[in-house]
N, C-alpha and C positions, 0 to 999 in steps of 0.2 A: 551752428546755423541750421540744424535740422536736416543735414544732407545724408546722414547715414541710413535713415529709414527708407527714403525713396531709392537709395542705391541698393540696399539689401532686397528690395522688392522686385528688382529687375530679374527677368527670366530670359534665357536664350531659347533657341528653337530646337535643341536636342530632345529626342523622344524619351530616352531613359538615362538621364544625366546621373552619373555616379558622384560627380563633384559639383556642388551647388554653384550657381552663377555668382552668388555673393562672394564666395571664396576667391573666384577668379578676379572679380572687380576690386575687391579689397587688396589683393596682391598687386594689382596695377596701380592702385592709389599709393601704396608704399613705394613702388618703383619710381613713380614721378616725384613724390614729396622728397625722397632721398636723392633724387636726380642721378640714378644709377646709369641710365643711358641705354640699357639693353635688357632683354629678357634673360640673356645668358648671365649678365652680371647679377641680376636678381636671383637666379638659381644658385649662385655661389653662396648666398646667405641662408640657404635651406637648413643648415644645422642649428641655426639660432633658435633659442627657446622662445623668442618673441612670437614666432608664427603660431604656436599652439594657443597662445594667449589672444592673439588678434584674429585668427581664423577658426580656432577650435580644432585644428587638425594640422598636418604637415603642409608645407608649401607645395603646390602642384608643380609639375615640370614646366619648363619654359615652352616646350612644344604644345602642351595642353593649354596653357594660358593663351598663346597665340591663336590656336585653333578655335577656342571658344569665343574669343573676342570677335572672330569673323561671323559668329552666329547671334551676336547681341544686337537687338534693334536700336539703331542710332537715336530714334525718337525718345526711347526710354532714358538714354543719357542726357538728352536735351531737357527732360523733365527735372532731372537733378539740378541742372544749371538754372532752370527757372525757379526752383526752390531757393537757391542761393540768392538769386536777384530779388525775389520777394522779401526774403529776410533782410537783406541789405537796405532795401527801400523802406521797410518798416523802421529800421534803425536809423534812418536818415543818413546813411553812410555814402549816398550817391549825390552829393551836392553838385549843382550845375556849374559848369565852367564859367559861363556868363550868366548873371542873374536872370531868372525866368526864361532861359533858353537852354534846353538840354540838347547836347550834341552827340550824334553817332557818326562813325566813319566806316566806310566800306573800302576794301582793297583786296587784291589778289596776291597770293604767294605761291611760288613754285617749291615744292617740298624736296624733290630729288630728281635726278635724271640718270638713266643707265642705257647701255647698248645691249644688255644681255637679257635680264629677266623682265617679263611684262605680264600684265593681267588684262582682263576684259575692260577695266576702267582706265587703262593707260592712254594718254594722249601720245601722238607720234609727230615727229618732225624729221626732215632730212637734213643731215649735217654734211656739208660739202668740205672734204678734206683732200690733201695732196694724194692720198692713196685711194681716193674714190669716195662716192657717197655712202653714207651709213644712216640707218634708221635709229633714232634716239627715242626712248620711251620715258615719259615723265608724268608726274601728277601735279595738279594745281588746285588750290582751294581759295574760295572767296570768303572773307570773314567780315563780320560787323562787330564793332567795339564801341561801347559807351565811353566818352571821354569826360571825366568830371574834374572838379576842383582838387579833390584829394586823391585821385587815382583813376585807373582805367579798368573797365570790366568787359572782357571779351564775351559777347552774347552767343554767337552761333557761327558755324562754319558750314560751307557747302562745297562739294567738289565740282570743278569745271568738267563738263561732259565732253566726249569727243564730238567735234563738229560745231561747237558753240563758242562764242567769244566771251570775254570777261563780263561785259554788261549784261548779257543774257543770263549768265550764271548768278550774277549779283541780284538781278530782279527776282529770280526764283527764290533766292535766299531771303530777300527783303519781304516778299509776300508772306513767307512763314514767320519772319521776325515781327512784322506788324500785326500778324494774327495773334502770336503768343505774347508780344510785349506792345500792346497798342498805344500806351502812353509813355513809353520809355524815352522817346526823343522827339524833338520838334524840328531839328535840322539834320539832314543826312548829307555828309560831305564826301568828296572823292577827289582823285587826282584828275589830270587833263583827259584821261580816257573816258571819264564820266561826263564830260561836257558833250553830252549826247541827248538828243530829244527824247529817247526812250526813258532815260533816267529822270529827266526833268518832268516829263508827263506822269511817270509813276509817282513822284513826290506830290504833284498837284492833285492827282486822283485820290491820294490817301491823306490829304490834309497836312502834308509836311512841306518844309522848305528845302530846296536843293542849293548846295554851295560847292562849286568845283573850280579847279585851277583853269585859267583861260590861257591857252598857248596857241601856236600856229599862226605865224605872221600872215598867212594867206586868208585867214578868216576875216570876213567882212565886219563882224562884230568887233574884233580886236582893232582893226584898222580905223573903224568909226570911233571907237573909244579913244584911241591915240589922238585923232584929229580934234575931238571935242576937249580933251584934257589939256591940249596945248594952248587953248584959249581961255582957261580959267586958272586962278591961282591955286597953289597947293596949300593944304592945311598941315601945319607942323605939329608933331606929337611924338611921344616916346613910348616904346614898348620894350619891356625888359631893359637891355642895355643898348638898344638901337634907337637911332634918330630916324624918324619917319617923315617923309613928304607924301601926303596922300591926296588922291582925287577920288570923288565918289559921285556918280550920277545914276539916276533911275530912268525908266521909260525907254530903254533901247528896243527897237523893233527890227534891228538889222539881222536878227536871227529868226527868220520867218518859220523855221521848222518847229519852234516852240510857240504854243498858242497864246502866250501872254508876254507882255513886255518884261524885260529883265533888267537887273541892276549890275553895273560893273564898278569894281573898286580896284584902284591901282595904288601900290605902296612902293615907293623907292626908299630903300633902307641903307643906312651906313653905320658901321661900327668898327671898333678897334680890337685887334687881337695881338697878343704878344707871342712871338714865335719862340718855341723852346730851343731851337738850334742856335740862334745868335742873340736871343733875348731882346730882339728889336720889335718895336710896335709896327703893325701894318694896318693900313686903312682898307677895309673891305666894303663893297656895296653890291646891292642886288635890286632887282625889280620884280614885283609880283603883280599879276592880274588875277582877279576872281570874278566869276559870274554867278549870280544868285537870284533867287526869287524872294529873298528876305527884304522887306521894305525898310526904309530908314527909320520909320516910326517904331519898329520893333528892335532893330539892331543898329547902333550907331556905326560910324566908320571904324573906330577903334575896336569895337566889339566884333565887327565883321572880320577885321584883320586878325584878331586873336582867334576866332573860330577857324579862319582859313589856315593859319599856321599850325594849329593843333591837329590838323589832318595827319601830320607826321607822327602823332602819338601811336597810331596803329603799327607803324614801322618800329619806332624806338621802344615802346612799351608793350607791343604785341608780338609781332613776328620775330623780331630780333631777340626778345627775352625768351620766347617759346623755343626758338631753335638753338640758341647758344647756351642757355641755362637749363632748359627743360627737355632738350633732346627730342623735340616733337618731329623733326625732320628725319629721325632714324626710322628705317623701314623695319619695324618689329615683325611684320608679317606681310609679305607682298600679296595682298588681297585688297581690293578696293573697299569692301565693307569693313574689314578689319582695320585698315588704315584710317578710315573715317572715325570708327569708334575710338581708336587710340588717340586721334587728334582731339576729339571731344573730351576724352578723359583727361588729356593734358590741359585743356582749357579749364575744366572743372577744378583740377588740382591747383593750377596757377591762381585762379580766383580765390579759392579757399585759403591758400597760403599767403597771398598778398594782403587780404583783409584781416586774416589772423594776425599777421605781423603789424599792420597799421593800427588795428583797433584793440587787440588783446594784449600786446606787449607794451609795457610802460616806456615812456621816452628815454629813461636812463638805460634800459636794456637795448633799445634800438640805437642808442648813441655809440655803443661799443660792439654790437653784434649785427652784421649785415644779414640780409636774407640768405645769401649763399652760406654764411657761417651757420645759420640755424638749420639749413638743410643738411649740412655736414654733421651737425650734432645729431640729427635724426639718424643718419647713416651710421654714425659711431655707436649709438645706442643699439642699433640692429646688429652690427658686427661684434659689439661688446658682449652680447649674450650667446656667442658661439662658444661651446665647450673647448677647453684647451686641447683635448684629443677627441675630435668628433668621430662618430662611428663611420666606418667606410660606407660609401654609397652602394646601394644594391646593384648588382650586375644584371 
């Protein structure tokens, strides 16, 4: 995908670097692709003959890798991600989830929390416990992900700064995303926290459509929608294995904080699951409300429901995958700049790996080898090149 050249061109802020930045970042790429989970685990592979082939020299120490990552400009890593996006777009690998409507999802994720170590970028909160109040330190990141028909592509991530809420951090991120990827998406979706006038006005000002979950029974907009939907018949349809009863109306002005009328879609859904414990079938049902600026002429009721439900992709195929499989939540170096750089590197590696697996491997290979298996094969190749009697580490 042409990602190696922009990666090797990155320089950190050291004055007289003895170890090139490309060596550090290439080491990080191997750590994520083999899913080792820590810099210490990466250092255990240093006797492997692989490193001289891949780096042209020995593997740097874990302390050096962590220290240099704190000095790498995050925007340079974002340029590598942009190169991947551009190549995938040219290959037509980013098909729209709904025809002629490209979807992006924004959400926040908390990476870790601790009572002990903290840095200048840590957020703080007071935890009330039986033995007294304690200050807890944590980091949060807001991310934007493209959700397509054949896969998801994480575009960018931005840390939430002390003293600001999730929406403020998201708008700062979206300003950069829409500058770097002006035509990447038509609709920006979020959970109930983004049912906020700031979010909707940002979408309107940038020629995008907003779509968010509508909650809070005290909202006049939700109460108004319930009253009107009670007087009109529902439209029955199916989505995946669910039976849907849907209501859809435009022109709501009950949310005066937003300068344009909005559309509300309701979906009451029912489906059957078979419980593993007793092998009995159970009927489940739920109700969803979405508020959007998307007109019916652009997105039908079913298309809007589909877009609304795929907001969960950033959780299922984004944060959950990054944290459980790619160890992105691990604190490789407790420094706000270093943590951001390593999060961006995890995203780059995840995107590379995902589309290599989907586009380069044949269906017969994918049928018998999961992505986790392929990553373990990479790790096995790395450890397999360690001599039977490695030289003792220098003291």
